[in-house]
PDB file of N, H, CA, C and O in Angstrom:
ATOM      1  N   MET A   1     108.770 -92.475 -24.460  1.00  0.00           N
ATOM      2  CA  MET A   1     107.734 -93.189 -25.060  1.00  0.00           C
ATOM      3  C   MET A   1     107.293 -94.509 -23.598  1.00  0.00           C
ATOM      4  O   MET A   1     107.973 -95.221 -22.858  1.00  0.00           O
ATOM      5  N   ALA A   2     105.713 -94.243 -23.802  1.00  0.00           N
ATOM      6  H   ALA A   2     105.161 -93.665 -24.403  1.00  0.00           H
ATOM      7  CA  ALA A   2     105.067 -95.386 -22.690  1.00  0.00           C
ATOM      8  C   ALA A   2     104.792 -96.193 -23.228  1.00  0.00           C
ATOM      9  O   ALA A   2     104.225 -95.511 -24.082  1.00  0.00           O
ATOM     10  N   THR A   3     104.557 -97.801 -23.788  1.00  0.00           N
ATOM     11  H   THR A   3     105.017 -98.354 -23.094  1.00  0.00           H
ATOM     12  CA  THR A   3     103.563 -99.192 -23.879  1.00  0.00           C
ATOM     13  C   THR A   3     101.545 -99.222 -23.401  1.00  0.00           C
ATOM     14  O   THR A   3     100.852 -99.505 -22.423  1.00  0.00           O
ATOM     15  N   ALA A   4     101.381 -98.791 -24.649  1.00  0.00           N
ATOM     16  H   ALA A   4     101.944 -98.561 -25.443  1.00  0.00           H
ATOM     17  CA  ALA A   4      99.993 -99.187 -23.735  1.00  0.00           C
ATOM     18  C   ALA A   4      99.963-100.902 -23.237  1.00  0.00           C
ATOM     19  O   ALA A   4     100.590-101.927 -23.506  1.00  0.00           O
ATOM     20  N   GLU A   5      99.559-100.753 -22.922  1.00  0.00           N
ATOM     21  H   GLU A   5      99.050 -99.920 -22.704  1.00  0.00           H
ATOM     22  CA  GLU A   5      98.870-102.251 -22.439  1.00  0.00           C
ATOM     23  C   GLU A   5      97.421-103.538 -22.786  1.00  0.00           C
ATOM     24  O   GLU A   5      96.413-103.180 -22.176  1.00  0.00           O
ATOM     25  N   LYS A   6      97.331-104.075 -23.118  1.00  0.00           N
ATOM     26  H   LYS A   6      98.150-104.365 -23.614  1.00  0.00           H
ATOM     27  CA  LYS A   6      95.909-104.488 -23.092  1.00  0.00           C
ATOM     28  C   LYS A   6      95.356-104.620 -22.048  1.00  0.00           C
ATOM     29  O   LYS A   6      96.083-104.531 -21.059  1.00  0.00           O
ATOM     30  N   MET A   7      94.059-104.851 -21.851  1.00  0.00           N
ATOM     31  H   MET A   7      93.468-104.924 -22.654  1.00  0.00           H
ATOM     32  CA  MET A   7      93.184-103.963 -20.308  1.00  0.00           C
ATOM     33  C   MET A   7      91.949-104.352 -20.420  1.00  0.00           C
ATOM     34  O   MET A   7      91.211-103.556 -21.002  1.00  0.00           O
ATOM     35  N   LEU A   8      91.411-105.485 -19.987  1.00  0.00           N
ATOM     36  H   LEU A   8      92.010-106.131 -19.515  1.00  0.00           H
ATOM     37  CA  LEU A   8      90.123-106.103 -19.945  1.00  0.00           C
ATOM     38  C   LEU A   8      89.274-105.333 -18.846  1.00  0.00           C
ATOM     39  O   LEU A   8      89.737-105.697 -17.765  1.00  0.00           O
ATOM     40  N   VAL A   9      88.750-104.877 -18.740  1.00  0.00           N
ATOM     41  H   VAL A   9      88.374-104.581 -19.618  1.00  0.00           H
ATOM     42  CA  VAL A   9      86.958-104.053 -17.842  1.00  0.00           C
ATOM     43  C   VAL A   9      86.119-105.320 -17.398  1.00  0.00           C
ATOM     44  O   VAL A   9      85.297-105.618 -18.264  1.00  0.00           O
ATOM     45  N   LEU A  10      86.098-106.068 -16.398  1.00  0.00           N
ATOM     46  H   LEU A  10      86.765-105.826 -15.693  1.00  0.00           H
ATOM     47  CA  LEU A  10      85.182-106.701 -16.417  1.00  0.00           C
ATOM     48  C   LEU A  10      83.595-106.295 -15.444  1.00  0.00           C
ATOM     49  O   LEU A  10      83.398-105.577 -14.464  1.00  0.00           O
ATOM     50  N   ALA A  11      82.658-107.185 -16.325  1.00  0.00           N
ATOM     51  H   ALA A  11      82.818-107.768 -17.122  1.00  0.00           H
ATOM     52  CA  ALA A  11      81.958-106.799 -15.216  1.00  0.00           C
ATOM     53  C   ALA A  11      81.111-106.524 -14.224  1.00  0.00           C
ATOM     54  O   ALA A  11      81.241-107.630 -13.697  1.00  0.00           O
ATOM     55  N   GLU A  12      80.357-105.982 -13.529  1.00  0.00           N
ATOM     56  H   GLU A  12      80.252-105.085 -13.957  1.00  0.00           H
ATOM     57  CA  GLU A  12      79.434-106.670 -12.008  1.00  0.00           C
ATOM     58  C   GLU A  12      78.612-107.748 -12.385  1.00  0.00           C
ATOM     59  O   GLU A  12      78.038-108.009 -13.443  1.00  0.00           O
ATOM     60  N   HIS A  13      78.652-108.111 -11.694  1.00  0.00           N
ATOM     61  H   HIS A  13      79.118-107.899 -10.835  1.00  0.00           H
ATOM     62  CA  HIS A  13      78.048-109.298 -11.550  1.00  0.00           C
ATOM     63  C   HIS A  13      77.334-109.578 -10.828  1.00  0.00           C
ATOM     64  O   HIS A  13      77.739-109.696  -9.672  1.00  0.00           O
ATOM     65  N   PRO A  14      75.198-109.955 -11.269  1.00  0.00           N
ATOM     66  CA  PRO A  14      75.256-111.407 -12.188  1.00  0.00           C
ATOM     67  C   PRO A  14      75.130-110.263 -13.961  1.00  0.00           C
ATOM     68  O   PRO A  14      74.718-109.119 -14.150  1.00  0.00           O
ATOM     69  N   ILE A  15      75.745-111.379 -14.961  1.00  0.00           N
ATOM     70  H   ILE A  15      76.079-112.309 -14.808  1.00  0.00           H
ATOM     71  CA  ILE A  15      74.841-110.755 -16.062  1.00  0.00           C
ATOM     72  C   ILE A  15      73.784-111.762 -15.913  1.00  0.00           C
ATOM     73  O   ILE A  15      72.617-111.377 -15.838  1.00  0.00           O
ATOM     74  N   SER A  16      74.197-113.576 -15.841  1.00  0.00           N
ATOM     75  H   SER A  16      75.145-113.889 -15.902  1.00  0.00           H
ATOM     76  CA  SER A  16      73.058-113.850 -16.756  1.00  0.00           C
ATOM     77  C   SER A  16      72.191-114.028 -16.334  1.00  0.00           C
ATOM     78  O   SER A  16      71.617-114.982 -16.859  1.00  0.00           O
ATOM     79  N   ASP A  17      71.672-113.579 -15.546  1.00  0.00           N
ATOM     80  H   ASP A  17      72.138-112.804 -15.119  1.00  0.00           H
ATOM     81  CA  ASP A  17      69.678-113.027 -15.557  1.00  0.00           C
ATOM     82  C   ASP A  17      69.804-111.881 -15.408  1.00  0.00           C
ATOM     83  O   ASP A  17      69.555-111.934 -14.204  1.00  0.00           O
ATOM     84  N   ALA A  18      70.020-110.597 -15.617  1.00  0.00           N
ATOM     85  H   ALA A  18      70.222-110.554 -16.596  1.00  0.00           H
ATOM     86  CA  ALA A  18      70.654-109.648 -16.073  1.00  0.00           C
ATOM     87  C   ALA A  18      68.956-109.625 -16.962  1.00  0.00           C
ATOM     88  O   ALA A  18      68.625-110.462 -17.802  1.00  0.00           O
ATOM     89  N   SER A  19      68.188-108.583 -16.547  1.00  0.00           N
ATOM     90  H   SER A  19      68.456-107.903 -15.865  1.00  0.00           H
ATOM     91  CA  SER A  19      67.671-107.781 -17.612  1.00  0.00           C
ATOM     92  C   SER A  19      68.048-106.763 -17.866  1.00  0.00           C
ATOM     93  O   SER A  19      68.786-105.933 -17.333  1.00  0.00           O
ATOM     94  N   PRO A  20      67.147-106.896 -19.296  1.00  0.00           N
ATOM     95  CA  PRO A  20      67.748-106.209 -20.666  1.00  0.00           C
ATOM     96  C   PRO A  20      68.339-104.267 -20.433  1.00  0.00           C
ATOM     97  O   PRO A  20      69.091-103.550 -21.092  1.00  0.00           O
ATOM     98  N   LEU A  21      67.486-104.038 -19.120  1.00  0.00           N
ATOM     99  H   LEU A  21      66.874-104.621 -18.585  1.00  0.00           H
ATOM    100  CA  LEU A  21      68.007-102.684 -18.864  1.00  0.00           C
ATOM    101  C   LEU A  21      68.753-102.163 -18.163  1.00  0.00           C
ATOM    102  O   LEU A  21      69.227-101.033 -18.045  1.00  0.00           O
ATOM    103  N   GLU A  22      68.907-103.937 -17.250  1.00  0.00           N
ATOM    104  H   GLU A  22      68.522-104.855 -17.346  1.00  0.00           H
ATOM    105  CA  GLU A  22      70.623-103.862 -15.843  1.00  0.00           C
ATOM    106  C   GLU A  22      71.552-103.275 -16.926  1.00  0.00           C
ATOM    107  O   GLU A  22      72.098-102.176 -17.018  1.00  0.00           O
ATOM    108  N   LEU A  23      71.551-104.148 -17.556  1.00  0.00           N
ATOM    109  H   LEU A  23      71.107-105.041 -17.481  1.00  0.00           H
ATOM    110  CA  LEU A  23      72.727-104.410 -19.022  1.00  0.00           C
ATOM    111  C   LEU A  23      72.787-103.674 -19.521  1.00  0.00           C
ATOM    112  O   LEU A  23      73.538-103.709 -20.496  1.00  0.00           O
ATOM    113  N   GLN A  24      72.050-102.480 -19.227  1.00  0.00           N
ATOM    114  H   GLN A  24      71.440-102.451 -18.436  1.00  0.00           H
ATOM    115  CA  GLN A  24      72.214-101.375 -20.527  1.00  0.00           C
ATOM    116  C   GLN A  24      73.012-100.122 -19.655  1.00  0.00           C
ATOM    117  O   GLN A  24      73.892 -99.355 -20.048  1.00  0.00           O
ATOM    118  N   ALA A  25      72.020-100.282 -17.662  1.00  0.00           N
ATOM    119  H   ALA A  25      71.306-100.904 -17.344  1.00  0.00           H
ATOM    120  CA  ALA A  25      73.514 -99.823 -16.579  1.00  0.00           C
ATOM    121  C   ALA A  25      74.375 -99.995 -16.257  1.00  0.00           C
ATOM    122  O   ALA A  25      75.211 -99.347 -15.629  1.00  0.00           O
ATOM    123  N   LYS A  26      74.301-101.136 -16.732  1.00  0.00           N
ATOM    124  H   LYS A  26      73.622-101.663 -17.243  1.00  0.00           H
ATOM    125  CA  LYS A  26      76.001-101.229 -16.070  1.00  0.00           C
ATOM    126  C   LYS A  26      76.938-101.227 -17.232  1.00  0.00           C
ATOM    127  O   LYS A  26      78.131-101.025 -17.004  1.00  0.00           O
ATOM    128  N   ALA A  27      76.548-101.419 -18.389  1.00  0.00           N
ATOM    129  H   ALA A  27      75.579-101.583 -18.575  1.00  0.00           H
ATOM    130  CA  ALA A  27      77.114-100.885 -19.895  1.00  0.00           C
ATOM    131  C   ALA A  27      77.923 -99.687 -19.644  1.00  0.00           C
ATOM    132  O   ALA A  27      79.129 -99.563 -19.856  1.00  0.00           O
ATOM    133  N   ASP A  28      76.648 -98.329 -18.895  1.00  0.00           N
ATOM    134  H   ASP A  28      75.668 -98.430 -18.722  1.00  0.00           H
ATOM    135  CA  ASP A  28      76.644 -96.716 -19.233  1.00  0.00           C
ATOM    136  C   ASP A  28      77.523 -96.774 -17.691  1.00  0.00           C
ATOM    137  O   ASP A  28      77.950 -95.703 -17.261  1.00  0.00           O
ATOM    138  N   ALA A  29      77.790 -98.160 -16.826  1.00  0.00           N
ATOM    139  H   ALA A  29      77.443 -99.030 -17.176  1.00  0.00           H
ATOM    140  CA  ALA A  29      78.550 -97.330 -15.793  1.00  0.00           C
ATOM    141  C   ALA A  29      80.202 -97.434 -16.423  1.00  0.00           C
ATOM    142  O   ALA A  29      81.065 -96.558 -16.478  1.00  0.00           O
ATOM    143  N   LEU A  30      80.238 -98.887 -16.864  1.00  0.00           N
ATOM    144  H   LEU A  30      79.537 -99.599 -16.819  1.00  0.00           H
ATOM    145  CA  LEU A  30      81.394 -98.754 -17.282  1.00  0.00           C
ATOM    146  C   LEU A  30      81.419 -98.405 -18.338  1.00  0.00           C
ATOM    147  O   LEU A  30      82.374 -98.849 -18.976  1.00  0.00           O
ATOM    148  N   TYR A  31      80.820 -97.824 -18.814  1.00  0.00           N
ATOM    149  H   TYR A  31      80.044 -97.464 -18.296  1.00  0.00           H
ATOM    150  CA  TYR A  31      81.624 -96.499 -19.749  1.00  0.00           C
ATOM    151  C   TYR A  31      82.081 -95.930 -19.694  1.00  0.00           C
ATOM    152  O   TYR A  31      82.876 -95.687 -20.602  1.00  0.00           O
ATOM    153  N   ASP A  32      81.996 -95.026 -18.343  1.00  0.00           N
ATOM    154  H   ASP A  32      81.350 -95.223 -17.605  1.00  0.00           H
ATOM    155  CA  ASP A  32      82.053 -92.891 -17.398  1.00  0.00           C
ATOM    156  C   ASP A  32      83.275 -93.395 -17.216  1.00  0.00           C
ATOM    157  O   ASP A  32      84.367 -92.951 -17.569  1.00  0.00           O
ATOM    158  N   ASP A  33      82.783 -95.062 -16.211  1.00  0.00           N
ATOM    159  H   ASP A  33      81.896 -95.422 -15.924  1.00  0.00           H
ATOM    160  CA  ASP A  33      83.958 -94.877 -15.834  1.00  0.00           C
ATOM    161  C   ASP A  33      85.613 -95.143 -16.591  1.00  0.00           C
ATOM    162  O   ASP A  33      86.528 -94.362 -16.330  1.00  0.00           O
ATOM    163  N   LEU A  34      85.785 -96.171 -17.401  1.00  0.00           N
ATOM    164  H   LEU A  34      85.041 -96.805 -17.613  1.00  0.00           H
ATOM    165  CA  LEU A  34      86.021 -96.325 -18.123  1.00  0.00           C
ATOM    166  C   LEU A  34      86.664 -94.486 -19.008  1.00  0.00           C
ATOM    167  O   LEU A  34      87.802 -94.031 -18.898  1.00  0.00           O
ATOM    168  N   LEU A  35      85.598 -93.896 -19.721  1.00  0.00           N
ATOM    169  H   LEU A  35      84.674 -94.266 -19.810  1.00  0.00           H
ATOM    170  CA  LEU A  35      85.357 -92.339 -20.038  1.00  0.00           C
ATOM    171  C   LEU A  35      87.051 -92.214 -19.281  1.00  0.00           C
ATOM    172  O   LEU A  35      88.248 -92.391 -19.505  1.00  0.00           O
ATOM    173  N   ARG A  36      85.893 -91.702 -18.086  1.00  0.00           N
ATOM    174  H   ARG A  36      84.921 -91.559 -17.904  1.00  0.00           H
ATOM    175  CA  ARG A  36      86.894 -90.788 -17.093  1.00  0.00           C
ATOM    176  C   ARG A  36      88.045 -90.933 -17.021  1.00  0.00           C
ATOM    177  O   ARG A  36      88.821 -89.999 -17.226  1.00  0.00           O
ATOM    178  N   ALA A  37      88.788 -93.235 -16.431  1.00  0.00           N
ATOM    179  H   ALA A  37      88.158 -93.993 -16.264  1.00  0.00           H
ATOM    180  CA  ALA A  37      89.309 -92.947 -16.738  1.00  0.00           C
ATOM    181  C   ALA A  37      90.859 -92.770 -17.832  1.00  0.00           C
ATOM    182  O   ALA A  37      92.035 -92.958 -17.520  1.00  0.00           O
ATOM    183  N   LEU A  38      90.485 -92.505 -18.662  1.00  0.00           N
ATOM    184  H   LEU A  38      89.529 -92.353 -18.915  1.00  0.00           H
ATOM    185  CA  LEU A  38      91.307 -92.952 -20.221  1.00  0.00           C
ATOM    186  C   LEU A  38      91.057 -91.080 -20.319  1.00  0.00           C
ATOM    187  O   LEU A  38      90.308 -91.292 -21.272  1.00  0.00           O
ATOM    188  N   THR A  39      91.037 -90.098 -20.232  1.00  0.00           N
ATOM    189  H   THR A  39      91.646 -89.925 -19.458  1.00  0.00           H
ATOM    190  CA  THR A  39      91.032 -88.442 -20.224  1.00  0.00           C
ATOM    191  C   THR A  39      90.780 -87.984 -18.899  1.00  0.00           C
ATOM    192  O   THR A  39      89.845 -87.282 -18.515  1.00  0.00           O
ATOM    193  N   THR A  40      91.937 -88.573 -18.101  1.00  0.00           N
ATOM    194  H   THR A  40      92.696 -89.143 -18.413  1.00  0.00           H
ATOM    195  CA  THR A  40      92.170 -87.328 -16.797  1.00  0.00           C
ATOM    196  C   THR A  40      93.191 -88.090 -16.762  1.00  0.00           C
ATOM    197  O   THR A  40      93.161 -89.306 -16.957  1.00  0.00           O
ATOM    198  N   ASP A  41      93.850 -87.643 -16.593  1.00  0.00           N
ATOM    199  H   ASP A  41      93.875 -86.656 -16.435  1.00  0.00           H
ATOM    200  CA  ASP A  41      95.335 -87.474 -15.091  1.00  0.00           C
ATOM    201  C   ASP A  41      95.587 -88.436 -13.472  1.00  0.00           C
ATOM    202  O   ASP A  41      96.607 -88.638 -12.813  1.00  0.00           O
ATOM    203  N   LYS A  42      93.760 -88.973 -13.216  1.00  0.00           N
ATOM    204  H   LYS A  42      92.932 -88.808 -13.751  1.00  0.00           H
ATOM    205  CA  LYS A  42      93.792 -89.102 -11.943  1.00  0.00           C
ATOM    206  C   LYS A  42      93.926 -90.442 -11.760  1.00  0.00           C
ATOM    207  O   LYS A  42      93.124 -90.919 -12.562  1.00  0.00           O
ATOM    208  N   PRO A  43      94.415 -91.264 -11.232  1.00  0.00           N
ATOM    209  CA  PRO A  43      94.383 -92.094 -11.049  1.00  0.00           C
ATOM    210  C   PRO A  43      92.827 -92.528 -10.945  1.00  0.00           C
ATOM    211  O   PRO A  43      91.905 -91.911 -10.411  1.00  0.00           O
ATOM    212  N   PRO A  44      92.802 -94.318 -11.908  1.00  0.00           N
ATOM    213  CA  PRO A  44      91.209 -94.629 -11.732  1.00  0.00           C
ATOM    214  C   PRO A  44      90.609 -94.680 -10.486  1.00  0.00           C
ATOM    215  O   PRO A  44      91.202 -94.524  -9.419  1.00  0.00           O
ATOM    216  N   ALA A  45      89.632 -94.862 -10.605  1.00  0.00           N
ATOM    217  H   ALA A  45      89.150 -94.988 -11.472  1.00  0.00           H
ATOM    218  CA  ALA A  45      88.547 -95.103  -9.339  1.00  0.00           C
ATOM    219  C   ALA A  45      88.566 -96.505  -7.912  1.00  0.00           C
ATOM    220  O   ALA A  45      88.487 -97.654  -8.347  1.00  0.00           O
ATOM    221  N   ALA A  46      88.636 -96.393  -6.824  1.00  0.00           N
ATOM    222  H   ALA A  46      88.700 -95.459  -6.471  1.00  0.00           H
ATOM    223  CA  ALA A  46      88.666 -97.620  -6.616  1.00  0.00           C
ATOM    224  C   ALA A  46      87.994 -99.027  -7.334  1.00  0.00           C
ATOM    225  O   ALA A  46      88.453-100.162  -7.464  1.00  0.00           O
ATOM    226  N   ALA A  47      86.582 -98.363  -7.771  1.00  0.00           N
ATOM    227  H   ALA A  47      86.208 -97.441  -7.665  1.00  0.00           H
ATOM    228  CA  ALA A  47      85.493 -99.203  -8.315  1.00  0.00           C
ATOM    229  C   ALA A  47      85.581 -99.836 -10.151  1.00  0.00           C
ATOM    230  O   ALA A  47      85.165-100.769 -10.839  1.00  0.00           O
ATOM    231  N   LEU A  48      86.559 -98.376 -10.287  1.00  0.00           N
ATOM    232  H   LEU A  48      86.897 -97.618  -9.728  1.00  0.00           H
ATOM    233  CA  LEU A  48      87.552 -99.152 -11.052  1.00  0.00           C
ATOM    234  C   LEU A  48      88.667 -99.922 -11.774  1.00  0.00           C
ATOM    235  O   LEU A  48      88.757-100.525 -12.843  1.00  0.00           O
ATOM    236  N   ARG A  49      89.508 -99.637 -10.704  1.00  0.00           N
ATOM    237  H   ARG A  49      89.435 -99.147  -9.835  1.00  0.00           H
ATOM    238  CA  ARG A  49      90.665-100.442  -9.977  1.00  0.00           C
ATOM    239  C   ARG A  49      90.469-101.531  -9.759  1.00  0.00           C
ATOM    240  O   ARG A  49      91.441-102.248  -9.995  1.00  0.00           O
ATOM    241  N   ARG A  50      89.304-102.194  -9.266  1.00  0.00           N
ATOM    242  H   ARG A  50      88.515-101.611  -9.074  1.00  0.00           H
ATOM    243  CA  ARG A  50      88.862-103.839  -8.900  1.00  0.00           C
ATOM    244  C   ARG A  50      88.529-104.900 -10.140  1.00  0.00           C
ATOM    245  O   ARG A  50      88.417-106.106 -10.360  1.00  0.00           O
ATOM    246  N   ARG A  51      88.455-103.693 -10.752  1.00  0.00           N
ATOM    247  H   ARG A  51      88.546-102.713 -10.574  1.00  0.00           H
ATOM    248  CA  ARG A  51      87.519-104.146 -12.464  1.00  0.00           C
ATOM    249  C   ARG A  51      88.436-104.473 -13.593  1.00  0.00           C
ATOM    250  O   ARG A  51      87.949-105.425 -14.203  1.00  0.00           O
ATOM    251  N   LEU A  52      89.394-104.141 -14.050  1.00  0.00           N
ATOM    252  H   LEU A  52      89.790-103.368 -13.555  1.00  0.00           H
ATOM    253  CA  LEU A  52      90.638-103.946 -14.277  1.00  0.00           C
ATOM    254  C   LEU A  52      91.133-105.174 -14.483  1.00  0.00           C
ATOM    255  O   LEU A  52      90.967-105.751 -13.408  1.00  0.00           O
ATOM    256  N   ARG A  53      91.466-105.652 -14.971  1.00  0.00           N
ATOM    257  H   ARG A  53      91.601-105.184 -15.845  1.00  0.00           H
ATOM    258  CA  ARG A  53      92.764-106.975 -15.511  1.00  0.00           C
ATOM    259  C   ARG A  53      93.793-106.721 -16.590  1.00  0.00           C
ATOM    260  O   ARG A  53      93.393-106.686 -17.754  1.00  0.00           O
ATOM    261  N   THR A  54      95.218-106.522 -16.299  1.00  0.00           N
ATOM    262  H   THR A  54      95.543-106.550 -15.353  1.00  0.00           H
ATOM    263  CA  THR A  54      95.928-106.880 -17.652  1.00  0.00           C
ATOM    264  C   THR A  54      95.809-108.065 -18.725  1.00  0.00           C
ATOM    265  O   THR A  54      96.342-109.127 -18.404  1.00  0.00           O
ATOM    266  N   ALA A  55      95.394-108.018 -19.524  1.00  0.00           N
ATOM    267  H   ALA A  55      94.960-107.155 -19.784  1.00  0.00           H
ATOM    268  CA  ALA A  55      95.063-109.720 -20.292  1.00  0.00           C
ATOM    269  C   ALA A  55      96.193-110.772 -20.087  1.00  0.00           C
ATOM    270  O   ALA A  55      96.497-111.605 -19.233  1.00  0.00           O
ATOM    271  N   PRO A  56      96.437-110.545 -20.704  1.00  0.00           N
ATOM    272  CA  PRO A  56      97.640-112.264 -19.363  1.00  0.00           C
ATOM    273  C   PRO A  56      97.660-112.591 -18.687  1.00  0.00           C
ATOM    274  O   PRO A  56      97.776-113.796 -18.467  1.00  0.00           O
ATOM    275  N   LEU A  57      97.523-111.436 -17.654  1.00  0.00           N
ATOM    276  H   LEU A  57      97.428-110.457 -17.833  1.00  0.00           H
ATOM    277  CA  LEU A  57      97.264-112.762 -16.993  1.00  0.00           C
ATOM    278  C   LEU A  57      95.829-112.922 -16.286  1.00  0.00           C
ATOM    279  O   LEU A  57      95.708-113.112 -15.075  1.00  0.00           O
ATOM    280  N   LEU A  58      94.685-112.816 -17.248  1.00  0.00           N
ATOM    281  H   LEU A  58      94.783-112.662 -18.231  1.00  0.00           H
ATOM    282  CA  LEU A  58      93.632-113.555 -17.393  1.00  0.00           C
ATOM    283  C   LEU A  58      94.274-115.051 -17.895  1.00  0.00           C
ATOM    284  O   LEU A  58      95.327-115.378 -18.443  1.00  0.00           O
ATOM    285  N   SER A  59      92.737-115.981 -17.278  1.00  0.00           N
ATOM    286  H   SER A  59      91.882-115.714 -16.833  1.00  0.00           H
ATOM    287  CA  SER A  59      93.109-117.828 -17.200  1.00  0.00           C
ATOM    288  C   SER A  59      92.884-117.548 -18.982  1.00  0.00           C
ATOM    289  O   SER A  59      93.341-116.611 -19.636  1.00  0.00           O
ATOM    290  N   ASP A  60      92.190-118.482 -19.374  1.00  0.00           N
ATOM    291  H   ASP A  60      91.819-119.243 -18.842  1.00  0.00           H
ATOM    292  CA  ASP A  60      92.241-119.255 -20.917  1.00  0.00           C
ATOM    293  C   ASP A  60      90.349-118.403 -21.307  1.00  0.00           C
ATOM    294  O   ASP A  60      89.927-117.545 -22.083  1.00  0.00           O
ATOM    295  N   ALA A  61      89.669-119.430 -20.072  1.00  0.00           N
ATOM    296  H   ALA A  61      90.012-120.126 -19.441  1.00  0.00           H
ATOM    297  CA  ALA A  61      88.636-119.730 -19.430  1.00  0.00           C
ATOM    298  C   ALA A  61      88.059-118.283 -19.012  1.00  0.00           C
ATOM    299  O   ALA A  61      86.885-118.116 -19.342  1.00  0.00           O
ATOM    300  N   CYS A  62      88.473-117.566 -18.566  1.00  0.00           N
ATOM    301  H   CYS A  62      89.426-117.702 -18.297  1.00  0.00           H
ATOM    302  CA  CYS A  62      87.998-116.135 -18.180  1.00  0.00           C
ATOM    303  C   CYS A  62      88.272-115.585 -19.627  1.00  0.00           C
ATOM    304  O   CYS A  62      87.280-115.720 -20.343  1.00  0.00           O
ATOM    305  N   ALA A  63      89.579-114.876 -20.386  1.00  0.00           N
ATOM    306  H   ALA A  63      90.385-114.766 -19.804  1.00  0.00           H
ATOM    307  CA  ALA A  63      88.817-114.039 -21.123  1.00  0.00           C
ATOM    308  C   ALA A  63      89.090-114.972 -22.359  1.00  0.00           C
ATOM    309  O   ALA A  63      90.021-114.884 -23.159  1.00  0.00           O
ATOM    310  N   ALA A  64      87.553-116.346 -22.318  1.00  0.00           N
ATOM    311  H   ALA A  64      86.797-116.418 -21.668  1.00  0.00           H
ATOM    312  CA  ALA A  64      87.328-116.765 -23.576  1.00  0.00           C
ATOM    313  C   ALA A  64      85.683-116.781 -22.162  1.00  0.00           C
ATOM    314  O   ALA A  64      84.876-117.696 -21.999  1.00  0.00           O
ATOM    315  N   GLY A  65      85.743-115.482 -21.454  1.00  0.00           N
ATOM    316  H   GLY A  65      86.399-114.738 -21.587  1.00  0.00           H
ATOM    317  CA  GLY A  65      84.080-115.103 -21.932  1.00  0.00           C
ATOM    318  C   GLY A  65      83.383-116.410 -20.916  1.00  0.00           C
ATOM    319  O   GLY A  65      82.165-116.580 -20.870  1.00  0.00           O
ATOM    320  N   ALA A  66      84.280-117.199 -20.204  1.00  0.00           N
ATOM    321  H   ALA A  66      85.270-117.062 -20.242  1.00  0.00           H
ATOM    322  CA  ALA A  66      83.585-118.787 -19.484  1.00  0.00           C
ATOM    323  C   ALA A  66      83.503-117.692 -17.949  1.00  0.00           C
ATOM    324  O   ALA A  66      83.070-118.145 -16.890  1.00  0.00           O
TER     325      ALA A  66
END
């Protein structure tokens, strides 16, 4: 059995100046991409692969949300 890796998905920027509707749209897109990646045997789409990071490779500042 394969071991699961902790993965983080990076949201598209900008975030800090996005309106609530823009943030909701970004969250919806992330959710759709993740659901598709988790429920199919197909590799993630290129757009999602660019946003995936294994948790140990992130800097402390990035992991803290800086």
